N, CA, C and O atoms as a DFTB+ gen file, in Angstrom:
372 C
 N C O
     1  1      30.680     -25.379     102.839
     2  2      30.192     -24.026     102.653
     3  2      28.794     -24.079     102.029
     4  3      28.583     -24.800     101.053
     5  1      27.846     -23.330     102.576
     6  2      26.484     -23.310     102.068
     7  2      26.433     -22.560     100.737
     8  3      27.171     -21.602     100.507
     9  1      25.545     -23.027      99.882
    10  2      25.367     -22.375      98.584
    11  2      24.537     -21.112      98.753
    12  3      23.620     -21.060      99.572
    13  1      24.866     -20.109      97.976
    14  2      24.124     -18.853      97.933
    15  2      23.248     -18.920      96.689
    16  3      23.693     -19.406      95.649
    17  1      21.998     -18.435      96.779
    18  2      21.083     -18.516      95.638
    19  2      20.346     -17.206      95.438
    20  3      19.778     -16.650      96.378
    21  1      20.360     -16.715      94.193
    22  2      19.637     -15.498      93.847
    23  2      18.877     -15.693      92.545
    24  3      19.212     -16.546      91.723
    25  1      17.844     -14.875      92.384
    26  2      17.094     -14.787      91.130
    27  2      17.313     -13.379      90.600
    28  3      17.218     -12.408      91.350
    29  1      17.607     -13.268      89.306
    30  2      17.768     -11.962      88.681
    31  2      16.783     -11.819      87.534
    32  3      16.436     -12.795      86.868
    33  1      16.341     -10.597      87.315
    34  2      15.533     -10.255      86.154
    35  2      16.242      -9.088      85.484
    36  3      16.442      -8.032      86.086
    37  1      16.614      -9.297      84.236
    38  2      17.414      -8.320      83.492
    39  2      16.536      -7.687      82.416
    40  3      15.922      -8.386      81.610
    41  1      16.485      -6.355      82.413
    42  2      15.693      -5.656      81.404
    43  2      16.597      -4.823      80.508
    44  3      17.758      -4.569      80.827
    45  1      16.039      -4.408      79.386
    46  2      16.775      -3.662      78.378
    47  2      16.701      -4.423      77.062
    48  3      15.748      -5.162      76.814
    49  1      17.727      -4.235      76.212
    50  2      17.784      -5.021      74.965
    51  2      18.553      -6.300      75.284
    52  3      19.767      -6.376      75.094
    53  1      17.820      -7.306      75.776
    54  2      18.451      -8.532      76.247
    55  2      17.903      -9.790      75.570
    56  3      18.349     -10.897      75.872
    57  1      16.951      -9.630      74.666
    58  2      16.477     -10.775      73.890
    59  2      16.885     -10.592      72.434
    60  3      16.877      -9.480      71.907
    61  1      17.243     -11.704      71.794
    62  2      17.673     -11.639      70.403
    63  2      19.112     -11.183      70.225
    64  3      19.527     -10.851      69.115
    65  1      19.879     -11.165      71.317
    66  2      21.272     -10.704      71.253
    67  2      22.239     -11.734      71.843
    68  3      23.405     -11.420      72.082
    69  1      21.767     -12.952      72.077
    70  2      22.626     -14.005      72.616
    71  2      22.819     -13.939      74.120
    72  3      23.770     -14.513      74.648
    73  1      21.927     -13.244      74.814
    74  2      22.089     -13.055      76.256
    75  2      21.989     -14.376      77.009
    76  3      22.810     -14.640      77.887
    77  1      21.003     -15.213      76.688
    78  2      20.854     -16.491      77.402
    79  2      22.073     -17.388      77.216
    80  3      22.571     -17.961      78.185
    81  1      22.554     -17.514      75.995
    82  2      23.736     -18.348      75.734
    83  2      24.950     -17.793      76.474
    84  3      25.751     -18.556      77.014
    85  1      25.085     -16.491      76.498
    86  2      26.184     -15.847      77.216
    87  2      26.100     -16.147      78.713
    88  3      27.105     -16.478      79.342
    89  1      24.891     -16.030      79.281
    90  2      24.703     -16.341      80.697
    91  2      25.091     -17.790      80.978
    92  3      25.764     -18.072      81.970
    93  1      24.673     -18.703      80.115
    94  2      25.013     -20.120      80.310
    95  2      26.521     -20.335      80.337
    96  3      27.029     -21.068      81.185
    97  1      27.233     -19.705      79.421
    98  2      28.694     -19.847      79.388
    99  2      29.327     -19.251      80.638
   100  3      30.194     -19.865      81.258
   101  1      28.889     -18.053      81.001
   102  2      29.446     -17.375      82.172
   103  2      29.172     -18.173      83.447
   104  3      30.052     -18.303      84.298
   105  1      27.970     -18.700      83.581
   106  2      27.616     -19.489      84.759
   107  2      28.455     -20.769      84.813
   108  3      28.893     -21.177      85.889
   109  1      28.679     -21.396      83.667
   110  2      29.506     -22.593      83.622
   111  2      30.934     -22.320      84.046
   112  3      31.534     -23.108      84.777
   113  1      31.479     -21.202      83.587
   114  2      32.845     -20.829      83.968
   115  2      32.959     -20.585      85.465
   116  3      34.020     -20.792      86.053
   117  1      31.869     -20.147      86.081
   118  2      31.869     -19.865      87.516
   119  2      31.399     -21.071      88.348
   120  3      31.307     -20.997      89.574
   121  1      31.107     -22.166      87.662
   122  2      30.632     -23.407      88.298
   123  2      29.348     -23.197      89.095
   124  3      29.184     -23.711      90.201
   125  1      28.446     -22.426      88.497
   126  2      27.159     -22.167      89.132
   127  2      26.103     -23.143      88.627
   128  3      26.179     -23.644      87.505
   129  1      25.139     -23.394      89.462
   130  2      23.954     -24.167      89.069
   131  2      22.813     -23.180      88.862
   132  3      22.878     -22.039      89.319
   133  1      21.766     -23.627      88.171
   134  2      20.597     -22.787      87.988
   135  2      20.054     -22.852      86.586
   136  3      20.172     -23.870      85.904
   137  1      19.461     -21.761      86.162
   138  2      18.833     -21.703      84.840
   139  2      18.678     -20.262      84.367
   140  3      18.812     -19.312      85.138
   141  1      18.390     -20.131      83.069
   142  2      18.127     -18.830      82.464
   143  2      17.030     -19.021      81.426
   144  3      16.963     -20.058      80.767
   145  1      16.166     -18.012      81.282
   146  2      15.112     -18.072      80.269
   147  2      14.677     -16.673      79.883
   148  3      14.809     -15.726      80.659
   149  1      14.151     -16.556      78.662
   150  2      13.483     -15.331      78.239
   151  2      12.102     -15.320      78.872
   152  3      11.504     -16.367      79.119
   153  1      11.609     -14.121      79.128
   154  2      10.232     -13.976      79.603
   155  2       9.428     -13.245      78.538
   156  3       9.974     -12.491      77.732
   157  1       8.144     -13.478      78.550
   158  2       7.274     -12.901      77.523
   159  2       7.251     -11.367      77.555
   160  3       6.883     -10.737      76.563
   161  1       7.635     -10.767      78.675
   162  2       7.628      -9.307      78.776
   163  2       8.906      -8.666      78.227
   164  3       9.085      -7.453      78.342
   165  1       9.800      -9.474      77.627
   166  2      11.019      -8.941      77.018
   167  2      12.233      -8.958      77.928
   168  3      13.323      -8.572      77.506
   169  1      12.069      -9.398      79.170
   170  2      13.193      -9.483      80.097
   171  2      13.812     -10.879      80.045
   172  3      13.270     -11.789      79.417
   173  1      14.937     -11.028      80.704
   174  2      15.581     -12.327      80.887
   175  2      15.621     -12.599      82.383
   176  3      15.991     -11.727      83.170
   177  1      15.244     -13.801      82.769
   178  2      15.227     -14.217      84.171
   179  2      16.233     -15.342      84.358
   180  3      16.357     -16.220      83.504
   181  1      16.949     -15.316      85.472
   182  2      17.926     -16.372      85.747
   183  2      18.007     -16.628      87.242
   184  3      17.730     -15.751      88.061
   185  1      18.393     -17.851      87.574
   186  2      18.670     -18.241      88.949
   187  2      20.106     -18.730      88.989
   188  3      20.516     -19.545      88.162
   189  1      20.872     -18.228      89.956
   190  2      22.258     -18.627      90.142
   191  2      22.434     -19.194      91.542
   192  3      22.044     -18.572      92.530
   193  1      23.028     -20.386      91.616
   194  2      23.262     -21.050      92.896
   195  2      24.718     -21.484      92.941
   196  3      25.205     -22.129      92.012
   197  1      25.416     -21.132      94.020
   198  2      26.814     -21.526      94.152
   199  2      27.494     -20.739      95.251
   200  3      26.842     -20.168      96.125
   201  1      28.805     -20.717      95.194
   202  2      29.593     -19.965      96.174
   203  2      29.205     -18.489      96.100
   204  3      28.999     -17.945      95.016
   205  1      29.108     -17.849      97.264
   206  2      28.644     -16.464      97.326
   207  2      29.450     -15.533      96.425
   208  3      28.878     -14.682      95.745
   209  1      30.759     -15.687      96.416
   210  2      31.618     -14.833      95.583
   211  2      31.343     -15.046      94.089
   212  3      31.324     -14.090      93.315
   213  1      31.134     -16.297      93.695
   214  2      30.853     -16.606      92.291
   215  2      29.489     -16.051      91.877
   216  3      29.342     -15.521      90.775
   217  1      28.500     -16.170      92.753
   218  2      27.168     -15.640      92.461
   219  2      27.232     -14.119      92.331
   220  3      26.656     -13.554      91.401
   221  1      27.923     -13.456      93.249
   222  2      28.057     -12.001      93.191
   223  2      28.749     -11.566      91.901
   224  3      28.353     -10.574      91.289
   225  1      29.777     -12.299      91.486
   226  2      30.463     -11.985      90.237
   227  2      29.563     -12.152      89.031
   228  3      29.647     -11.382      88.074
   229  1      28.699     -13.161      89.074
   230  2      27.768     -13.398      87.964
   231  2      26.739     -12.280      87.887
   232  3      26.407     -11.815      86.797
   233  1      26.238     -11.849      89.027
   234  2      25.270     -10.745      89.034
   235  2      25.915      -9.492      88.441
   236  3      25.290      -8.795      87.642
   237  1      27.142      -9.204      88.819
   238  2      27.835      -8.035      88.265
   239  2      28.041      -8.182      86.758
   240  3      27.883      -7.215      86.012
   241  1      28.389      -9.377      86.312
   242  2      28.567      -9.608      84.872
   243  2      27.262      -9.378      84.123
   244  3      27.277      -8.884      82.996
   245  1      26.142      -9.726      84.729
   246  2      24.834      -9.531      84.086
   247  2      24.543      -8.061      83.835
   248  3      23.770      -7.733      82.935
   249  1      25.140      -7.181      84.603
   250  2      24.927      -5.743      84.415
   251  2      25.554      -5.255      83.107
   252  3      25.168      -4.207      82.589
   253  1      26.510      -6.003      82.576
   254  2      27.146      -5.683      81.293
   255  2      26.541      -6.512      80.169
   256  3      26.095      -5.970      79.158
   257  1      26.528      -7.832      80.351
   258  2      26.002      -8.725      79.330
   259  2      26.927      -8.841      78.133
   260  3      28.032      -8.298      78.139
   261  1      26.476      -9.551      77.103
   262  2      27.281      -9.676      75.877
   263  2      27.316      -8.353      75.120
   264  3      26.559      -7.430      75.420
   265  1      28.195      -8.279      74.145
   266  2      28.445      -7.005      73.461
   267  2      27.217      -6.395      72.784
   268  3      27.111      -5.170      72.722
   269  1      26.296      -7.199      72.279
   270  2      25.118      -6.665      71.580
   271  2      24.003      -6.244      72.534
   272  3      23.063      -5.569      72.114
   273  1      24.088      -6.623      73.791
   274  2      23.037      -6.294      74.766
   275  2      23.177      -4.859      75.257
   276  3      24.270      -4.292      75.273
   277  1      22.072      -4.298      75.648
   278  2      22.031      -2.982      76.305
   279  2      21.207      -3.175      77.577
   280  3      19.980      -3.077      77.550
   281  1      21.881      -3.447      78.679
   282  2      21.213      -3.724      79.938
   283  2      20.747      -2.418      80.572
   284  3      21.533      -1.489      80.757
   285  1      19.454      -2.359      80.904
   286  2      18.895      -1.179      81.554
   287  2      18.853      -1.355      83.064
   288  3      19.125      -0.413      83.808
   289  1      18.512      -2.564      83.523
   290  2      18.356      -2.796      84.960
   291  2      18.527      -4.280      85.263
   292  3      18.156      -5.137      84.462
   293  1      19.092      -4.569      86.427
   294  2      19.188      -5.933      86.942
   295  2      18.578      -5.931      88.333
   296  3      19.136      -5.352      89.265
   297  1      17.440      -6.576      88.466
   298  2      16.787      -6.709      89.778
   299  2      17.224      -8.038      90.378
   300  3      17.230      -9.055      89.685
   301  1      17.587      -8.044      91.650
   302  2      18.108      -9.236      92.321
   303  2      17.310      -9.484      93.593
   304  3      17.059      -8.562      94.369
   305  1      16.913     -10.741      93.801
   306  2      16.328     -11.119      95.079
   307  2      16.779     -12.522      95.444
   308  3      17.272     -13.267      94.597
   309  1      16.608     -12.875      96.699
   310  2      16.999     -14.207      97.162
   311  2      16.115     -15.259      96.511
   312  3      14.943     -15.011      96.231
   313  1      16.683     -16.434      96.274
   314  2      15.963     -17.548      95.665
   315  2      15.884     -18.675      96.684
   316  3      16.900     -19.101      97.235
   317  1      14.677     -19.151      96.927
   318  2      14.489     -20.260      97.859
   319  2      13.859     -21.461      97.167
   320  3      13.532     -22.457      97.812
   321  1      13.690     -21.365      95.865
   322  2      13.096     -22.452      95.098
   323  2      14.096     -23.570      94.856
   324  3      15.218     -23.537      95.361
   325  1      13.675     -24.560      94.077
   326  2      14.566     -25.680      93.790
   327  2      15.751     -25.266      92.920
   328  3      15.663     -24.330      92.125
   329  1      16.847     -25.976      93.090
   330  2      18.046     -25.723      92.286
   331  2      18.324     -26.947      91.420
   332  3      18.130     -28.083      91.852
   333  1      18.769     -26.709      90.225
   334  2      19.113     -27.796      89.317
   335  2      20.513     -28.306      89.640
   336  3      21.273     -27.655      90.356
   337  1      20.836     -29.456      89.114
   338  2      22.182     -30.009      89.317
   339  2      23.221     -29.285      88.463
   340  3      24.372     -29.140      88.873
   341  1      22.822     -28.839      87.295
   342  2      23.734     -28.126      86.412
   343  2      23.179     -26.747      86.105
   344  3      22.519     -26.138      86.948
   345  1      23.442     -26.253      84.901
   346  2      22.887     -24.965      84.466
   347  2      22.203     -25.184      83.140
   348  3      22.786     -25.769      82.228
   349  1      20.958     -24.717      83.020
   350  2      20.156     -24.970      81.814
   351  2      19.538     -23.694      81.258
   352  3      19.261     -22.740      81.985
   353  1      19.331     -23.710      79.946
   354  2      18.534     -22.686      79.287
   355  2      17.128     -23.251      79.193
   356  3      16.916     -24.288      78.565
   357  1      16.176     -22.587      79.804
   358  2      14.786     -23.046      79.822
   359  2      13.979     -22.348      78.739
   360  3      14.381     -21.294      78.246
   361  1      12.834     -22.935      78.363
   362  2      11.949     -22.271      77.396
   363  2      11.401     -20.967      77.966
   364  3      11.399     -20.752      79.178
   365  1      10.942     -20.109      77.074
   366  2      10.336     -18.844      77.478
   367  2       9.214     -19.090      78.469
   368  3       8.381     -19.979      78.290
   369  1       9.214     -18.282      79.516
   370  2       8.186     -18.464      80.554
   371  2       7.467     -17.190      80.876
   372  3       6.577     -17.182      81.727
């Protein structure tokens, strides 16, 4: 089965609330590859690669986030860039 890959950008109160760590845990539970990072504009960006159903579930989970987050919007587009072997938290970009 081919891997499905998307990039998401999450806006709202998503920095300083454990959002990246939460994404890493959720992605690991779904056996997804990719990465997550804070962006200088206050958003969180992530790439999810894996089974289509698992990726779709992760995108939906991002709309809620951890309990301290207040998600305003989740923008999703296809990802054609490189994929990591595991899932990593990257430095702010």
